[in-house]
Every structure is written in structure tokens, then in C-alpha cells.
C-alpha positions as CSV (number, residue, x, y, z in Angstrom):
1,M,0.0,0.0,0.0
2,V,1.4,3.4,-1.0
3,I,0.6,6.3,1.4
4,P,0.8,9.6,-0.3
5,T,3.0,12.1,1.5
6,S,3.4,15.7,0.9
7,M,6.7,16.8,-0.6
8,P,8.9,18.8,1.7
9,T,8.9,22.5,0.8
10,K,11.4,25.3,1.0
11,G,10.6,28.9,0.2
12,S,7.2,30.0,-1.2
13,F,5.2,31.5,-4.0
14,N,2.3,33.6,-2.8
15,L,-0.4,35.0,-5.0
16,T,-1.7,38.5,-4.0
17,T,-4.0,41.2,-5.3
18,E,-4.6,44.8,-4.3
19,K,-8.1,44.7,-5.6
20,P,-10.0,41.5,-4.5
21,E,-13.2,43.0,-5.9
22,I,-13.5,43.9,-9.5
23,K,-16.3,44.5,-12.1
24,V,-17.1,42.5,-15.2
25,D,-14.8,43.7,-18.1
26,D,-12.2,45.0,-15.6
27,N,-8.8,43.6,-15.3
28,A,-7.7,41.7,-12.2
29,V,-4.0,42.2,-11.5
30,L,-2.4,39.4,-9.5
31,T,1.2,39.5,-8.2
32,V,3.3,36.4,-7.6
33,I,5.5,37.0,-4.5
34,A,8.6,34.7,-4.3
35,D,10.7,33.7,-1.3
36,S,13.6,31.4,-2.4
37,A,14.7,30.7,1.2
38,G,18.3,31.7,0.6
39,E,18.6,29.9,-2.8
40,N,20.2,31.7,-5.7
41,I,17.6,31.2,-8.5
42,S,18.3,30.8,-12.2
43,A,14.7,29.8,-13.2
44,Y,11.3,28.9,-11.9
45,D,8.0,27.4,-12.9
46,V,4.6,28.4,-11.6
47,I,1.3,26.5,-12.4
48,L,-1.9,28.4,-11.8
49,R,-5.5,27.2,-12.0
50,Y,-8.4,29.6,-12.8
51,D,-11.9,29.4,-14.3
52,P,-11.7,30.3,-18.0
53,L,-15.4,30.9,-18.0
54,V,-14.9,33.7,-15.5
55,F,-11.5,35.1,-16.6
56,D,-9.5,35.6,-19.8
57,F,-5.8,35.5,-19.3
58,V,-4.3,38.7,-20.8
59,E,-0.6,38.8,-19.9
60,A,2.2,37.8,-17.6
61,K,5.0,40.3,-17.0
62,S,8.3,39.9,-15.2
63,L,8.9,42.5,-12.5
64,D,12.6,41.7,-12.5
65,R,14.5,42.8,-15.6
66,E,16.9,39.9,-15.2
67,F,14.1,37.3,-15.8
68,Q,12.0,36.6,-18.9
69,V,8.5,35.1,-18.6
70,Y,7.1,32.5,-21.0
71,S,3.4,31.8,-20.5
72,Y,1.4,28.7,-21.7
73,K,-2.4,28.6,-21.4
74,K,-4.0,25.2,-21.2
75,D,-7.7,24.6,-20.4
76,N,-8.1,26.0,-16.9
77,R,-4.4,26.3,-16.2
78,L,-1.6,28.7,-16.9
79,S,2.0,27.6,-16.8
80,L,4.8,30.1,-16.4
81,T,8.4,29.3,-17.1
82,V,10.6,32.2,-15.9
83,V,14.3,32.1,-16.9
84,K,17.1,34.4,-15.9
85,T,18.4,36.0,-19.1
86,G,20.2,39.0,-17.7
87,Q,24.0,39.0,-17.4
88,D,24.1,40.7,-14.0
89,P,26.3,38.5,-11.8
90,T,24.4,39.5,-8.6
91,P,22.7,36.5,-7.0
92,S,19.0,36.3,-7.5
93,I,17.9,35.4,-3.9
94,F,14.2,36.3,-3.4
95,V,13.0,37.5,-0.1
96,D,9.2,38.2,-0.3
97,K,9.9,39.8,-3.7
98,P,7.2,40.6,-6.2
99,V,8.4,38.7,-9.3
100,V,5.5,38.5,-11.8
101,N,2.3,40.4,-12.5
102,L,-0.6,38.5,-14.1
103,V,-3.5,40.2,-15.8
104,F,-6.9,38.5,-16.1
105,K,-10.0,40.1,-17.6
106,A,-13.2,39.4,-15.7
107,K,-16.0,38.0,-17.9
108,R,-18.7,36.8,-15.4
109,I,-20.1,37.8,-12.0
110,G,-19.2,35.5,-9.0
111,D,-16.6,34.6,-6.4
112,Q,-13.6,32.9,-7.9
113,T,-10.4,31.4,-6.6
114,V,-7.1,31.6,-8.5
115,S,-4.6,29.0,-7.2
116,I,-0.9,28.3,-7.5
117,L,-0.8,24.5,-7.8
118,A,2.1,22.5,-6.3
119,S,1.8,20.1,-9.2
120,F,-0.4,19.0,-12.0
121,E,0.2,15.8,-14.0
122,K,3.9,15.9,-14.9
123,E,4.4,19.6,-14.2
124,S,5.3,21.2,-10.9
125,T,5.7,24.7,-9.4
126,K,9.4,24.9,-8.5
127,F,12.6,27.0,-8.2
128,V,15.8,25.9,-10.0
129,N,18.9,27.2,-8.3
130,E,22.2,28.1,-9.9
131,K,23.4,24.5,-9.4
132,T,20.3,23.3,-11.3
133,E,18.9,21.7,-8.2
134,V,15.1,21.8,-7.9
135,V,13.5,23.3,-4.8
136,Y,9.7,22.9,-4.2
137,P,8.1,25.9,-2.5
138,A,4.9,26.3,-0.5
139,V,2.0,27.7,-2.6
140,N,-1.3,29.5,-2.0
141,D,-4.4,30.9,-3.7
142,V,-6.3,34.1,-3.8
143,N,-10.0,34.8,-3.8
144,L,-11.6,37.3,-6.2
145,M,-15.1,38.7,-6.3
146,V,-16.4,39.8,-9.7
147,K,-19.4,42.1,-9.4
């Protein structure tokens, strides 16, 4: 018998918003806040789940000029792959740092949750440090009310 156990986590990705209440046709801006727990990060992946009947994904924008965001929309998920492309030798150690802004356009009234998923199928939310070691962070979700 296999007993599922939770993967040990280090660091975190937290999803936040300054406006938890928005109107239909307005944009919801969500910010991913990263804490790499002292690790020097060279890349990271974030998997989000949202309701595509309620929100249209508009864009993902890196808030750190050293990192480039690549977004992939699939059904009710959004996968972000973020890679350090800058040549700045300064270590990228995140301490509660806003790293990505996500924009979703509201299409329908209702309460909705946008979640960062620890994993989905073969994908996972993770940091990759400068030694190419994978670190799995704690994750959360955010509730939005569309009026």
C-alpha cells in the first residue's frame, strides 16, 4: 500500500492582489511574490488554476529585468516558465519579492479562486537554483469577487 506524503517545501510562491473585488470587463492584476529561502535562483516554474469561463488570461509580465516570462495557457491552467536571461552576476535570492504580474480580464459575476498548484500531472511549481537543483516551494491561492 502506498501512502501519499506531501513533498517537503522550501521557500514559497504567494499570490496576492490589491483589488480583490472587480467588475465585469475590468482587469484583475495578481502578483506572484517569491521567497527562495536563501537559494540563488536561475529559473522557476509556476502553475496556476483559474476558471476560463470567468477570466480571460491577458498577460504575464516579469517584475525583475533579469528574468523573462514565458506563459502557456491550457484549459483551466496557466503555466509560467521564468528564466534568468540577464548577465548581472548579482545572485537572485528572493525575499518576499514581487516577481511576476498576471493580468486577467473578468467575464462573469461571481466569487472565484485563482490557485498556484504545487503540481499538475507531470508539471510542478518549483525553483531551480544556480546548481540546477530543484526546490519545491509552498504555494497558496487568492479569492476574487467579480461584481
